[in-house]
FIDRENVO-309784 format. One record per residue: x, y, z of N, C-alpha, C, O, CB in turn. Coordinates in pm, whole numbers, plus 32768, in hexadecimal, padded with zeros to 4 digits. Each point is the difference from the previous one (the first is absolute). Glycine has a CB too. Example, Ala and Ser with C-alpha at 12.3 -4.5 7.8 and 13.67 -1.06 7.14 Angstrom:
<atoms>
85277DC7830C7FA780778000805A8078800080687FFE80427EDB7F8D803B;809A80DE7F3B8052807780067FB3806D80498033806F801180437F527F18;
</atoms>
This chain:
<atoms>
5B396F9064D780047F8F7FA27FD980327F747F94803A7FEF80337F2280CA;808F808E7EE37FE680307F797FA77F9F7FB680157F87800580C780EF7FF9;7EC17FC07FBD7FA97FAE7FAE7FF280437F79800B807A7FF57F787F2E80D5;806580087ECE7FED803A7F7C7F7E804E7FFE7FAA7FE7805380D77F5D7F42;7F6E811C800C7F8980537FFE7F7F7FB27FF47F97802E802D80F380817F6E;7F7C7EDA80297F827FB67FED7FE27F9B806B7FA97FAB7FEE807880767F24;80267FE5815F7FEE7F9580627F757FFE803B7FCD7F9580218122807A8014;7ED080657FDA7F7C8002803D7F9B7FB37FAA7FA67FC080368091811E8034;7FD87F287F117F9F7FBE7FAA80017F6A80147F9B7FBD7FE7807E80FA7F74;80597F1280D180087F7080147FA37FD1806F7FD87F8C80038114807B7FAE;7EF0805480A97FA67FDB806C7F757FDE7FCD7FB27FC0804680D080D28053;7F5E7F987EED7F7A7FEE7FCB7FF97F917F977F987FED7FC1803E8103806D;80987EC97FBD7FFE7F8F7FA57FB67F8B804480237FD8806F80B980737F25;7EBF7F8180297FB07F93803880317F7A7FCC80367FF67F927F0480A38082;80B27F00803D802D7F7B7FDA7FBF7FD37F7E80417FC27FAB7FE380068146;7F5B80587EFE7FBD7FD27F85803B80437F857FFD7FC67F937F32801280F0;810680A37F8B8041803F7F8E807B7FB07FD480187FEE7F897F9480F380C5;80A07EF0801480767FB07FE07FD87F7A7FC380417FCF7FA5803D80A08116;7F157F567F787FCF7F837FC77FD580147F6F80187FAB7FAB7F9D80098139;800C80BD7F017FCF801A7F79807480107F9F7FFD7FC97F927F3880A580CD;81327FDD7FC8807080127FA4804A7F7D7FEB80337FE67F937FE4810980B7;7FEF7EBC801D803F7F7D7FF07FB07FAA7F9F803A7FB97FAE80218055813B;7F207FF97F1E7FAC7FB27FA5800E80307F70800A7FAE7FA57F55802A8116;80A280AA7F2F801080367F7980887FD77FC8800A7FDC7F8B7F5F80E780AC;80FF7F44801B80867FD97FD480047F6D7FDA80397FDA7F99802A80D680FA;7F607EFD7FC180047F6F7FE97FB37FD87F83802D7FAB7FB37FE880338143;7F77805F7EF57FA97FD97F928019804F7F817FD37FD77F947F867FE88114;80EE80B27F628021804E7F8B7F8C80477FBF800880297F8D80AB7F3A8051;7EE080AD806C7F89803D7FC57FA68035806F7FE57FB9806180297FAD7ED8;7FC5811780B87F9F8037805E7F7D7FB27FFB7FBF7FEB806680AB80F77F82;7F6F7EF47F9E7F827FB77FF380047F7B80497FA57FDF804C8037808F7ED8;80907F4480C680097F7D8041800D800F80977FC97FB0804C80A07FF07EE6;7FE180C680FA800D801780907F798024803D7FDE7FD1806D8110807A7F72;7EC580097FDB7F7C802780327FA57F87800C7FB47FF48060806880EE7F39;7FEC7EC380047FAE7F87800680277FA980777FA97FCC8046803E803B7EC1;809C7FE8810F802C7FAB80707FDB803E80867FDD7FB9805E80DF7FF37F15;7F4B80D980967FE58045807E7F6C802080137FD880368068810C80297F8D;7ECA7F807FA67F6F801C80057FE5809580117FAE802A8053802C7EF18010;806D81357F4D7FED80917FFE7FDF802A7F73801B7FB87FA0808480678121;7F2680587F327FF180387F7B808880357FD48052802980527EBA80147FD7;810C7FC17F538081802F7FCF80178094801F806F802580267F847F2F7F26;7FA7810480A58017808C80238025801480938053805480217F0D7FEA7F2C;80607F72810D801E800D808F80907FD4801C8046803F804F7EC87F9A7FE9;811C7FBB7F8980897FD28013806380657FC98065801E80407F4C7EF47FB4;803381227F95805B80607FC2800E807D8057806E803480117F517F767F0D;7FD280858119800580778054804F7FE68080804B8056802D7ED97FF37F74;80CB7F3F809A804A7FDE807A80967FFF7FE5804E803280507EEF7F468000;80EB804D7F3E808E7FFD7FDD8035808C7FE8806F8021802A7F737EFB7F72;7FD081388021802C808B7FE8800D804C8084805B805280107F347FAB7F0E;80177FE98141800C803F808380837FD8804480448054803B7EC27FAF7FDB;811C7F7D7FE0807E7FD1803A807780447FBD805F802780427F367EFC7FF6;806480EA7F44806D80417FB8800F8092802C806F8033800F7F6A7F337F2C;7FB580DD80D98008808B802E803A800A808D804E805A801E7EED7FDD7F51;809E7F6B80E780318002808980967FE480078047803A80527ED87F7C7FFC;81117FF07F5A808F7FDF80008052805F7FAA8079800B80117F497F078015;7FFB81337F7E8047805C7FAB804B7FBE7F8F805F803B7FCB7FB3805780F6;7FC67EF47F1780407FBA7F907F957FBC7FAC7F957FDF8031813F7FFD8056;7F4A80107EF97FA97FB17FA980277F6E800D806A7FD77FD17F7A80EB7F8D;7FC77EF080E1801F7F7380187FEA7FAA7F8580417F997FEF7F82808880FE;7FE080097EBB7FDE7FB17F8B801A804E7F817FF5807B7FFC7F5F7F0C8089;80CE802E7F12800280357F797F7F7FD37FBE7FEB7F887FEF811580768002;7EAB805F7FE97F7E7FDE7FC78006800E7F688020806A7FCB7F697FE28108;80577F467EEA7FFC7FFF7F6E7F7C7FC27FD47FB87FC5804F8145802B7FA3;7EE4801F7F8E7F847FC67FCE80007F69800C7F967FC3800F805480FC7F53;808C7F038099800A7F6F800A7FF67FCE80907FF37F8880178099807B7F1C;7F7A8058812F7FF77FD6808C805880578057803980647FD47F967EB37FE4;803B80C280C48051804A8061806F7FA680347FE97F8A801B7F5181058026;813D7FA87FCD806D7FB6803C804A805D805E7FF4807A7FF780227EEE7F3F;8038805E81238044804E8065806B80577FBF80447FD67FA37F907F788108;8039812C7F878063805D7FCD80887FE58040800A7FAF805C7F4380FE7F7E;811A7F957FF580857FF0803C7FFE802B8093803B7FBF8056803180677EC8;7F4F804B80FF7FF6802D808B7FB27F9C805480247FE480727FE7810B7F42;7F8A7EDC80137FB07F9E8049804D7F80801A7FF07FC280697F45809E7F31;81207F788004804F7F8680128060800E8075801B7F9F80477FD280327EC3;804880A9810A805A801680717FB57FFA808580387FD68065805980B77F08;7EF07F9C80927FB27FFF807C7FBD7F7A801B7FD77FE680718003810C7F6E;801A7EB87FB97FB57F84801080317FA780727FAD7FCC804B8027803F7EC3;80B17FE28102802B7FAD80737FD1803780867FE07FB3805B80E780097F1F;7F3580C780937FD3803C807E7F697FED80137FD17FE8806E80EA80C17F83;7EFA7F647FA17F707FE780067FE47F71802C7FAE7FE98058802C80C27EF4;806C7EF480757FEA7F738022802D7FE3808E7FC57FAC8044805780167ECB;804D8083811F802E7FED80897F96802F80647FEA7FBF80668103805D7F4E;7ED28055802D7F96803280587F8B7F9D80057FCC7FE2806B8077810C7F61;7F957EDF7FBF7F907FA37FFB80217F7E804A7FAB7FC78044800E809C7EE1;80C47F7080CC80287F8780478001801680977FD97FA8804C80B180137EEE;7FA280BC80F180008020808F7F71800680367FE67FD5807080F080AB7F73;7ECE7FB57FCD7F748004802B7FC97F72800E7FB67FE2805E802C80FC7F2F;80427ECA80157FD67F74800B80317FC280837FB57FBD8047804F80307EBF;807C802B811A80387FC6807A7FBD803A807C7FE47FB7806080F780267F2B;7F0A80A480737FBD804080717F767FC680167FDA7FE0807180A880F07F64;7F337F237FC17F797FC9800D80027F6E802B7FAD7FD3804E800580CE7F04;80B17F158079800B7F75802A80217FF480937FC77FAD8046808080177ED5;8015808F811580267FFD808D7F8B802880597FF67FD1807280F580647F4E;7EBE8021800F7F8D802D804E7F8B7FA07FF77F988016803E80B180D37F9E;7FC77EAD7FD67F947F9F7FF47F8D80337FAB7F8F7FD3801080B17FD680CC;7FDC80B37ECA7F9780387FAC7FD37F977F9B804F7FD47FAE800F8115806F;7F237EEF7FE97FCD7F9B7FA67FE080377F757FE07FB47FA57FC57FD68122;806480FA7F2A7FE4803D7F7F8081802F7FBE8007806A7FC27F167FDB8090;81477F697FBE808380237FCB7FFB80117F687FB47FBA7FBB80B97FC98103;7FE380D97F0F8002801B7F7080267F817FB580637FBE80227FD881348008;7F797EEC7F7180267F917FA8806280367F997FDE80597FB27F437F308070;815780437FDD8068802D7FA680197F957F977FD67F8D800F809380FF80A7;7FDB7F997EE0801D7FA37F94809480027FE0803E806B7FFC7EDB7FB47FA7;81207F6C804680887FF37FCD7FF67FCF7F717FBE7F9C7FE480A380338104;7FE180797EBD7FFA7FDD7F7280847FBF7FD8806B803980127EF380857FBD;80977EC97FFA80727FAF7FD67FFE7FF47F697FA57FC37FC8805B7FBE8113;806480B77EE480107FED7F7080597F887FE8806B7FF6803C7F7781007F99;7FF57EB07FD5804D7F867FEB80047FD87F6E7F9980017FBB802A7FB5812A;80B480287EEC800A7FC27F7C7FC47F74800B7FFF7FC4806B80D180C47F56;7F007F467FD07FB57F83800480577F84800C7FCB7F9180057F8A80DF7F77;812F7FA0808880577F8C801780237FF18094804D7FA68024800E80757EF6;7F6F803B813B80157FEE80907FBF7F7B802A7F927FDF7FD38073811E8056;803F7EBA802C7FD47F78801F7F857FFD80597FFC8044806780EF7F737F81;7EB27FFB7FF17F867FF0805080207FC7808A7FC8803180627FB47FAC7ECB;80DC7FBD80DF801D7FCC808680438064805D80077FE88079800D7F3C7F1E;801D814C80368035806980567F97806A801D7FEF8029807380F57FAE7F30;7ED580557FF67FA2806F800F7F887FD980567FDB804A805B806E800D7EC7;7F7B7F3580C27F837FDB804580137FF180977FB4803D804B80037F4F7EE4;80AB80258100800F7FF780918025808480427FD8801A8072806C7EFB7F6E;8009813E7FDB8026808180397F87805880147FEE803B806A80F17FB37F28;7ECC801C80087F888052800C7FA27FC680697FC0804B804A80567FFA7EC5;7FE07F3780F97FA97FC18064802F8022808E7FAE8023805680207F217F08;80B480B280BB8035802080847FEF809480207FE28026807280C27F1F7F78;7F6F810F7FB07FF1809080167F70802280277FEA804F805C80CF7FDD7EFF;7EE87F9A80617F74801D801E7FDA7FD0808B7FAE803F8043801D7FB07ECA;806F7FA181207FE57FD080878035806180697FC38013806980457F027F43;806A81298036803C805E80607FC4808B7FF48005804E806080CE7F2E7F96;7EF480A57F967FC780867FE97F737FF17FC77FE9801F7F8B80FF8044804B;7EBB7F6D807A7F797FE57FCB7FB7807B7FCE7FA37FF47FB080537F4E80EB;803081357F917FBC807A7FD5804380407F877FD4806A7FD17FE57FBA8119;80B07F9E7EE3804980397F8E7FE77FAD7F84801B7F887FFD809680D3809E;7F1B7FE57EFE7FE97FBC7F8280827FF67FB18057805680097EBB7FFC7FF4;80F87F447FB680737FEC7FA87FCD7FFC7F707FAB7FAE7FDE80D77FD380D6;7FB380D87EFA7FDC80007F72807B7FD97FB08066804480047EE98070801F;80A57EDC7F93806F7FD17FAD7FE280247F6F7F957FDF7FCB809E7F6280D5;802B81027F217FEF802F7F76806E7FC47FAA8076801C80167F1E80BC803A;80467ED77F4F80627FCC7FA18025806A7F9B7FA8803E7FC47FFD7EDB805B;80DB80FC7FCC802B806B7FA6808D7FE27FCD80477FAB80367F2880FC8044;80B77FA17F1E80887FF57FCE805F804F80597FD88055804F7FD27F8E7EC6;80D67FFD80DC8067803A80567FFC809980008007803E806A80857EF97F6A;7F6A81057FB5800480927FF77F89803F8049800F8069803F80697F847EE5;7F137FD480D37F898034804480127FF880967FD9805C80487F977F5E7EF6;80CB7FD980F380167FF180908063806980317FEA803D80697FE67ECD7F88;809C810B7FC68062806780287FBE8089800980158049806180A37F327F32;7EF980A780097FBD808180007F9E800B80767FF980678042801F7FA57EC3;7F9E7F8981147FA28000806F8043800F80877FCC804480597FA07F307F1E;8108804D809A8049800C807E8031808F80157FF78036806E804E7ED97F81;7FF0812E7FA880378086800B7F948069801380168066804180A97F527F32;7ECA803080547F94806280087F9F7FE580717FA2804C801580747FD17EF8;80007F75813F7FAA7FE480717F897FA87FE27FAF7FE68059809880F07FFC;7FAC7EFA7F2F7F907FA87FDE800F7F7580387F9C7FBD801A804680C67F19;80997F4E80E1801B7F7E803D80538016807F8052805B80077FA67F317F17;7FF0801F814580508002807A807C7FA97FF1806D8026802A7EC48004805D;80BF7F617F3D806F7FA47FE87FED7FC17F777F917FFC7FCB808C7FD5812E;80507FFE7ECE7FF97FC17F7C80577F867FF8806E7FFD80377F6380DF7F65;7FFE7EBE8021804C7F877FE2802780057F6D7FA980057FA97FDE7F74810B;80FB80867F31803280177F79806E7F9B7FE2804B7FD880597F7B811E7FB5;80437EE27F72806B7FA87FD28071804E7FBE7FE980677FC07F6F7EE38021;81218084802F807580347FB880557F8A7FD47FF77F93803880078146804E;80537F3F7F15806D7FA47FE1807B8033804A80168078800D7F897F4B7F0F;80B17FDE8115807880268049805580607FAA801D7FE37F8C7FE07F4080F2;802A814E7FBD804E80637FB87FAE80767FD1803A80667FD9805A7EE57FE2;7EE880AB80477FAC80737FDC801580718063801A7FE880767F3C7F7E7F21;809E8115803B8007807480587F7F800D80517F937FEE7FCA810980857F95;7F727FAD81207F8C801980557FDA80947FF7805880567FF87FEC7EEE80A5;7F3B80DB7F657FD7808C7FF080238053807B7FF87FCE80707F4E7FE77EFB;80E180C88080801B805780737F7F802580477F9580007FC48136805B7FC8;7F417FC480F37F8D802C804D7FB07F8F803E7F9F801A8047805780A67F25;80337EC2807B7FB87F8F8037805D7FAA805680747FEB7FDD7EF080177F5D;80677FCD813480487FA280557FE17F737FCE7F8B7FDB7FF5806D80C280D5;806F7F147F197FEF7F7D7FC180337F92805D8071800880327FA680607EEA;7F967F3280FB80267F8C80507FF07F827FAB7F927FE37FD0802780928108;80B37F417F147FF97F857FB27FB97F94805280267FE2807180AF805B7F13;7EC37F8980407FB67F95804280297F767FCD80207FA780507F2180F77FCD;80BF7F507F5F801D7F7E7FC5805F80107F8B7FFC80657FB97F247F458090;81337FF37FA380577FF97F8B7FE97F787FBF80167F99803F809881048028;7F267F637F1B7FE47F837FBB803D7FFD7F76804A805A7FD97EE47F9480A8;80B37FA97F3780307FEE7F777F897FF47FA27F987FCD8026813A7FC2802E;7F3D80A07F327F967FE97F9D7FF37F6A7FE480647FBA7FF27FC681297FA7;7F5B7EED80607FE57F737FE37F937FF87F967FB5805E7FEA808E7F5D8101;7FB87FD27ED37F977FE57F9F7F8C7FBD804980117F988040809780527F01;7EE3805380B67F887FCB80407FAE7FB87F957FDA803B7F9B802480808115;7FE67EC37F687FBA7FAD7F9D7F9C7FA4804680037FF2807A80C580177EED;7EE27FBA804C7FAD7F94803580567F83801180617FED7FB67ECF80737FDB;80AE7F4B80D080507F86801480027FA47F86805E7FB27FF17F6B805D8100;7FD17FF97EB77FFE7FAA7F8A804080407F867FFB7FC87F937F377FD280C6;810C80DB7FB9804580437F9280827FB67FDF80417FCD805B7F5A81117FE8;808C7F1B7F3F80827FC57FDD80748044804880667FC0801B7F3D80037F07;804F80BE80FE806B8046804580117FCE8090806C800A80397F6880BE7F38;7FC27F0280C980087FCD808980587F838009802F7FDE806D7EED80807FC0;80FB7F5F7F6380557F897FFF80948023800080557FA980117EF87FDD7F76;80D480FA8066808B802B7FFC80318027808A7FB380328052802C801D7EC3;80A17F998106803D802C807E800E809880037FF0803F8069808B7EE67FA9;7FA481157F7B800A80917FF17FD780217F7280147FB17FA480A680628109;7F0C80637F417FC980287F7E805E80657FC0801A806A80387EF97F6B8018;811F800B7F38805180617FB77FA680537FA67F887FE57FF381407F828014;7F7280FE7FBB7FB0805D7FAF7FC17FBB7F897F8D801B7FDD8107809E806B;7FB57EED7F787FCA7FB97F8B7F837FB280277F9D80017FB881497FEE7FE5;7F207FCD80D67F8C7FB2802C7F8C805B80267F8C7FE17FE3810E7F6B806F;7F8681247FED7F96805D80297FB480337F877F87801580078101802D80C0;7FBE7FD37ECA7FC180377F897FA57F9D7FB87FB880277FA4810C806C8045;7F3E7EEF80407FA77F9E7FC17F73800780397FA37FC67FC781217FA58011;7F2B80DA80987F7E800980437FC3808A7FEB804980627FF680037EF680B5;7F2F80B27F4F7FC280858009802C80428083800D7FBD80667F2A7FF87F0E;80DF80CC80888039804480737FA0806E80317FCE80507FB2811B7F7F7FFA;7EFF803180D67FB18069804180648064803A804E7FDD80597EEE7F847FDD;80C281197F9880628063802B7FBB807480467F8C801E7FE6810A7FA17F5C;7FB5808281187FCC80768043800580787F9F805580067FA77FF87FA0813C;7F5880B67F307FFE80767FAB807A8058801980437FF580677EC280037F97;8117805F7FA3806C8062800F7FE88055807C7F8F8028801B80957FDC7EEC;8047801781447FF4804A807D801A7FAA807A80118034806F7F4E80607F22;80A27EE8805C801F7FA3806D808F7FCD7FF180337FF27F917ED97FCB807F;813380278061808A7FD07FFF800D7F7F7FB180627FED7FB87FC380808127;7F787F387F2F800D7F7F7FBB7FEE800E7F6A80327FAC7FB57F797FE48118;801080D67F057FFC801B7F70808C80237FD0802E7FCF7F997EE180818077;81348007803B808980277FDC805E7F88800280557FF27FA87F8080F380B6;801B7EC4800780587F8B80097FEB7FA27F8980607FD27FC37F9D80418139;7F857FCF7EE47FE47FA17F93803080397F7B80367FB77FAC7F037FF080D1;80B480DB7F6F8032803F7F8480977FEE7FF680347FE27F947F1080C88073;81027F66806780927FEE800080237F6D7FEB80607FE07FBA7FBA80E780DF;7F997EDF7FA5801B7F707FF67FF37FCF7F7080537FB27FD17F5B8031811A;7FEA80497ECF7FE67FCE7F7A805880417F9680107FCA7F937F06800A80B3;812480A17FD8805C80447FA57FC380137F7580417FE67F9B807F7FB980E4;7EC4808E7F7E7FC0801F7F817FB97F8A7FBF7FB880147F9E80F380968046;7F677EDF804E7FBA7F8C7FC87F6F8001802F7FE1803B806780F77F3F7F93;7ED280457FBC7F72800280227FCD7F738019802A7FA27FBC7FB6812E7FBA;7FC67F2080ED7FC87F7B801B7F9D7FD77F957FDC80517FAA80427FD5814A;7FB57F5B7F117FA27FCF7F9D7F7D804E80067FBF80157F9980A97F088077;7F71810C80677F8980538012800C803F808A80337FC2805E7F3B7FAC7F0A;8063810C80A5800D803F80837F80804880267FB680337FAB81407FE78030;7EF27FEA80A87F94804D803B803F806D8057806F7FEE80337EF17F4A7FCA;805B813680138030806B80567F9B8016806F7F8880097FE680F580647F5A;7FB47F9C813B7FA580108071803880698060807480287FF67F3E7EE97FF3;7FF9811A8072802380708057802E7FD4808A80028052805C7F5B80377F28;80C87EFA808C80307FD7808380127F6B800B7FCD7FB27FAF7FC3811180B0;80BB7F15800880237F7480137F877FA980207FFB7F8C7FD680E480BE8079;7EBF7FEC7FFB7F8F7FAD80287FB37FCE7F857FE07F8A7FF7800E80F580E1;7FF67FDA7ECA7FBE7FD57F85805B7FA57FB07FD17FA07FC47FAA81348037;81077F4A8003805D7FAA7FB880007F72803680007FA17FB1808C81268021;7F737F2880B27FFD7F7A803A7F7F7FB77FE180007F877FE7809580C980CF;7EFC7FF97F4B7F807FC17FDD80007FD27F6F7FCE7F947FE17FBD80FD80C8;80AD7FBF7EFD80067FDA7F7380577F867FED7FE17FA97FAE7FFC81458011;80917F09808C80557F897FFB7FB37F86803280057F967FC280C880F88060;7EEC7F81804D7FB37F9080397F957FCF7F9F7FDD7F8A8002804D80D180E2;7FA37FFE7EC97F997FDA7F9E803D7FCB7F7E7FB77FE47FA17FB280C780C3;811B7F487F9780407FC27F8D8019805B7F8A80127FCF7F907F847F6780B9;806D814F7FCD8015805C7F92809380167FDE801F803C7F9A7F0E803180A7;812D7F638014808E80107FE280538005807E7FD57FD2806A7FEE80A77EC8;80B57FBE80C2805C800D807180168095801A7FE480547FAB808F7ECE801E;7FC180FC80AD8024808A801E807F8001805480257F9A803B7EE980AE7FBB;8136802A800E807A800F804D7FE6806380707FDA80727FE880B67F597F4D;7F86800781477FE480518076806F7FEB8066804B7F9F7FF67EBC80537FE0;81058066808C805B7FE3806F7FD07F84804C7F877FEA800C80B5810B8009;80207EBA801E7FD77F8780467FA7801E80787FA67FB18020812C7FE37F94;7F4580DF80907FAF801D80767F7180267FDD7FAA8009805881258041801A;7F167FCD7F0D7F77801B7FD67FB17F807FE87F8680037FF380C880D17FA8;7FF87EBB805F7FBD7F827FDE80077F9B80717F9B7FC38023809D80667EEF;803F7FC4812A80117F9B80677FAC8023807B8013806A803C80D67F647F6F;7EBD7FD9807A7FA6801980707F7C803D7FD77FA5800B805281218011803A;7F2C800B7EF57F8180347FCF7F967F92800780227F8A7FEF8057811A7F78;7F087F7F80B37F987F9980067FFB7FA67F867FE97F87800D7F9681138080;80957F9D7EFB80007FAD7F8880757F9E7FFF7FF27F8E7FD47F9F812C7FB0;80E27F7280AE80747FA680067FEC7F95806980267F8C7FEC806F812F7FC9;7F307F6B80BD7FEA7F9D806A7F9D7F947FD4800B7F8D8029802581238082;7F6F7F757F027F9D7F9F7FD180327FAF7F897FBC7FA47FD27F9180F5807E;812A7F867F7E80367FB47F917FD0802E7F7880167FBA7F9D7FFA7F8A80FC;7FAE81307F5F7FCF80327F7F8071803E7FAD7FF880037F867F28802580E3;8148800A7FDA807480377FBC807D7FD280487FFC7FD780747F8080F37F3E;80F47F3D800880817FDF803C8069805A7FC07FE2804C7FA47FD97EC2808A;80BF80EA8003806A80577FCB807C7FAE7FDC801A7F9680387F8F81298053;80A27F777F1580817FC97FDB806280757FF37FDB806A7FD07FBA7ECF7FB9;80E980B480A18062806D7FF38023801B7F6F7FED7FAB7FA9806E80198136;7FD780B37F09803280257F7C80937FD57FF58051802280567F0D80A27F9B;80C17EF37FA980887FCD7FF0806380737FEB7FEB80577FAC7FB97ED47FF2;80C780D480B1806C805F7FEE7FE1808E8029804B805C7FDD7FFC7F177F6E;7F4E80A380FF7FDD808980278015801180977FD37FAE804F7F8680627EF3;80ED805B80E48019801B808D7FC98086802D8032803B806180987F3A7F8E;7ED080BD7FCD7FC9808380207FBA7FFE80877FB57FA3801E802F808D7EEE;8034803581457FB88012807E7F8B805F7FEA8010806D7FC980C47F6980BC;7EB57FFF7FA87F8A805780007FE0802180917FF37FA680537FB37FF57ED3;804C80E480F87FE7802C80897F6F802A80127FC5803E7FA7812A800B806C;7ED97F96805F7F81803A802C8022805A807580347FD280667F407F657F4C;8070814A80408023806080687F84804680327F9B80097FBA814880177FE1;7F26801380DE7F978050803D803280908005806E801A80317F3A7F228059;800781207F458029808C7FFA7F9B805A80437F877FE67FFE80F47FEB7F2F;7FB7809A810F7FAC806A8035804E80827FF4807A80017FF27F0D7F6080AE;8030810C7F66804080837FEF80538022807A7FD87FE680727F6B80657EFB;81337FF0807C80518030806F7FB08066804F7FCE80617FC781077F757FB6;7F21801681037FB2805C805380337FF8808E80267F9580307F0F80527F3B;80CA808B80D7802B8000808B7F9A7FC3805E80227FD4806E806180F57F60;7F007F3380067F967FCA80557FAA7FA17FAD7FC480297F9D803B80A880F2;7FFB7EB07F9B7FB37F9A7FB97F8F7FD1805B801A7FDB807280B17FDC7F08;7EB8804980567F917FD18054801A7F738035803D7FAD7FBD7F2780E37FBF;806B7F5780FD80197F7F80407FCC7F8C7FAC80427F987FF77FB180D980E8;7F977F9F7EE37FC87F947FAF805C7FDD7F8C80117F8A7FDF7F0980BF8062;8121801C7F80805B7FE77F91807F7FBC803280337FA57FBF7F7181237FC7;808F7F6480EC80777FBD80397FE37F6E801F80537FA97FE47FF78131807D;7F407F0B7FD77FDE7F7780247FF47FA87F83802D7F8E80007F5D80C680CC;80387FE17ECA7FF47FB37F8480897FE47FC6801B7F927FD07F0480D58003;81387FFB803180897FF07FCE80477F90804D80407FAA7FC47FC8814B7FFC;7FEE7F0C80C480427F9A80527FC97F767FE6804B7F9E7FFF7FDF810E80AF;7F527F497F3C7FC47F7E7FE280337FC97F7B801B7F887FF47F1980BA808D;80DA80147F1B80357FD27F80808E7FCC800F80237F987FC87F4B810D7FC1;80E47FA180C2808B7FD6801480047F7A8049804C7FA77FDA7FFF814A802C;7F667EFF80627FFF7F84804E7FCD7F8A7FAD803A7F9480027FA480F280CF;7FB47F907EE67FC77F937FB280547FDD7F8780007F8E7FD37F2080B8807A;8129801C7F7D805C7FE17F9380707FA48031802B7FA57FB97FA181397FDB;80617F3B80E780677FAA803A7FCC7F71801080477FA07FE3801B81268096;7F207F2D7FB37FC57F7B80107FEC7FBC7F7980147F877FF37F7B80C680DE;804880017ECA7FEB7FC77F7B80857FCE7FC780057F947FC67F3881078015;812D7FB3803680837FD47FCF80297F7D804280357FA77FBD800C8147801B;7FA77F0780AA80267F8680487FB17F887FCE80357F917FF7800480F880D2;7F477F8C7F177FAB7F907FD6801D7FD37F727FE47F8D7FDE7F6D80C580BC;80E680047F1280187FDD7F7480937FE67FE280217FD97F8F7F1A80AE8035;811F7F8E809D808E7FEF7FE580247F747FCE80517FF47FA57FDB80B7810A;7F9A7EE97F8980257F7B7FCB7FE47FF37F6A804E7FC37FB87F817FDD812A;7FC0809B7EEE7FE37FFA7F70806A804D7FB280307FD17F997EDB801B8096;811A808A8003805E80557FB880887FC07FF7804C801F7FA47F3780A880A7;80A07EE2801280867FC4800280087F7E7FB3806B7FC57FF47FB880A580E8;7F6B7F677EF080027F827FB68052800D7F80800C7F9F7FB57F13802880AB;
</atoms>
């Protein structure tokens, strides 16, 4: 049986070494990984260097700004995660009560719908009580980079219909909605059946910062015209709160508002944009990989199932 010259060294790779490299990759920093693992940074660094010597590759690129996975490490990461997932399954099957606590990192743009995200995470935690879920709000470019470099396991991202999808990522469409004007029920815009651009410009406008899909959409919608007053915010949740407090109107995908707790309580409402047929997509993305940890697969399936249920529950509104 032929084996590569370094096959013997693989016999000495320890599970904790693989856990450590996964933590450094996920957190992007030896210091933060050491804090999470309750190790000294020199001890963690030495353990990772030992693993690199045993495998014969540099797994990390070390810079003054931090550590990130190298190109060689990125190729090995799916295999590392597959080993860790197999160890989890083995310990679970053996009834080991000291099973490794693992974490799934979800990068999400802030226009992802609360009625989809919250029940999905709740169901996932019930099925995986030993697995932590970390949700990180970020812009699209940051999520793409995190998925490709191993910092995120899955990402929720918005696109406008026709946008190019990034290479190297598997994309699943969850929701397709339309941009709507989000206002307080006592706003003059709420009295309209549909809001045209002229009417929208009479209200102070809460806009998403540059880097978000809805910032790009509103810029295109206004065609260089400016509202009476505008605020800039870093996500839909703050935008909806500002609308509820009477600071103005905002433009968001309908799936970011319909079913939201503020909308259910009557603090905000939505009106369609007159003459606009733009499709806004909410998609779930993960890195192309031959081996996906079971927890990540389960979270992916829950998002797909709950998106289907959300679409069914909101379809009557969308067809009005």
